[in-house]
C-alpha positions in Angstrom: 28.7 -26.7 -20.2 26.8 -24.6 -17.7 23.6 -26.4 -18.3 25.5 -29.7 -17.8 26.6 -28.6 -14.4 23.3 -27.3 -13.6 21.6 -30.6 -14.3 24.2 -32.4 -12.2 23.7 -30.1 -9.4 19.8 -30.6 -9.4 20.2 -34.4 -9.8 22.5 -34.7 -6.9 24.1 -37.8 -8.5 27.7 -38.0 -9.0 28.6 -39.1 -12.7 31.4 -41.6 -13.1 33.6 -39.1 -14.9 33.9 -36.8 -12.0 36.0 -38.1 -9.0 34.7 -38.3 -5.4 36.9 -35.4 -4.2 35.9 -33.1 -7.0 32.3 -34.1 -6.6 32.6 -33.4 -2.7 34.2 -29.8 -3.7 31.4 -29.1 -6.1 28.7 -30.0 -3.5 30.4 -27.8 -0.9 30.5 -24.8 -3.3 26.8 -25.3 -4.5 25.6 -25.5 -0.9 27.5 -22.4 0.2 25.8 -19.2 1.1 28.1 -17.3 -1.4 27.0 -19.5 -4.4 23.4 -19.2 -3.5 23.6 -15.3 -3.2 25.5 -15.1 -6.4 23.0 -17.6 -8.3 20.2 -15.5 -7.1 21.8 -12.1 -8.2 22.5 -13.6 -11.6 19.0 -14.8 -12.0 17.7 -11.4 -11.2 20.2 -9.8 -13.7 19.1 -12.1 -16.5 15.4 -11.2 -15.9 16.1 -7.4 -15.5 13.8 -4.9 -17.0 16.2 -2.1 -18.1 14.5 1.0 -18.7 11.0 -0.5 -18.8 12.0 -2.3 -22.1 12.0 -5.7 -20.8 14.9 -8.4 -21.0 17.3 -8.4 -23.7 16.3 -10.7 -26.7 18.0 -11.7 -29.9 17.1 -14.1 -32.7 20.5 -15.8 -32.9 19.5 -18.9 -30.8 22.7 -20.7 -29.3 24.9 -19.7 -32.3 27.7 -17.4 -31.2 28.0 -14.0 -32.6 31.3 -14.9 -34.2 29.4 -17.6 -36.3 26.6 -15.2 -37.2 29.3 -12.7 -38.4 31.1 -15.5 -40.4 27.9 -16.4 -42.2 26.8 -13.0 -42.8 30.4 -12.2 -44.2 29.6 -15.1 -46.7 26.3 -13.8 -47.8 27.6 -10.1 -48.1 31.0 -11.0 -49.5 32.6 -8.7 -47.0 32.8 -8.0 -43.1 29.4 -6.9 -41.8 29.3 -3.7 -40.1 28.3 -3.7 -36.4 24.8 -2.3 -37.4 24.2 -5.2 -39.9 25.3 -7.7 -37.3 22.9 -6.2 -34.7 20.1 -6.1 -37.3 20.8 -9.7 -38.3 20.7 -11.0 -34.7 17.7 -8.8 -33.4 15.2 -8.9 -36.3 12.9 -11.6 -37.2 14.1 -13.3 -40.4 10.4 -13.9 -41.7 9.2 -10.3 -41.6 12.5 -8.1 -40.7 10.5 -6.6 -37.8 12.6 -5.8 -34.4 12.5 -8.6 -31.9 11.6 -6.1 -29.3 11.3 -2.4 -28.3 14.7 -2.5 -26.8 16.6 -3.7 -29.9 14.8 -1.1 -32.0 15.7 1.7 -29.5 19.4 0.5 -29.5 19.5 0.5 -33.3 18.0 4.2 -33.4 20.2 5.5 -30.6 23.4 4.0 -32.2 22.3 5.4 -35.6 21.8 8.8 -34.1 25.0 9.0 -32.4 26.9 7.8 -35.5 25.3 10.6 -37.5 26.2 13.2 -35.0 30.0 12.5 -35.3 
């Protein structure tokens, strides 16, 4: 849905299914300083380089984690653990290598903390 409204904002053309008054409100919002500031901040947040490890990546595509959990449950015959779900969505399926350093370090830190309890 977000991409749909982004496309509408960029095109500037009102689709038939959006009334004129709603379209005017959307354009007023999109043209506001607050919207522009928030959009820029969100863009920076998505591209952030946390701890020098790069942006957060995963291998799940557009499939929600709830669906990955359901599929993994079918394969395992039980509910997957948080570690199993994280591994499933942060390792390449073809070679089981971590998608990035950030995912590997998060896994190691979580495992270390669990073992210390």
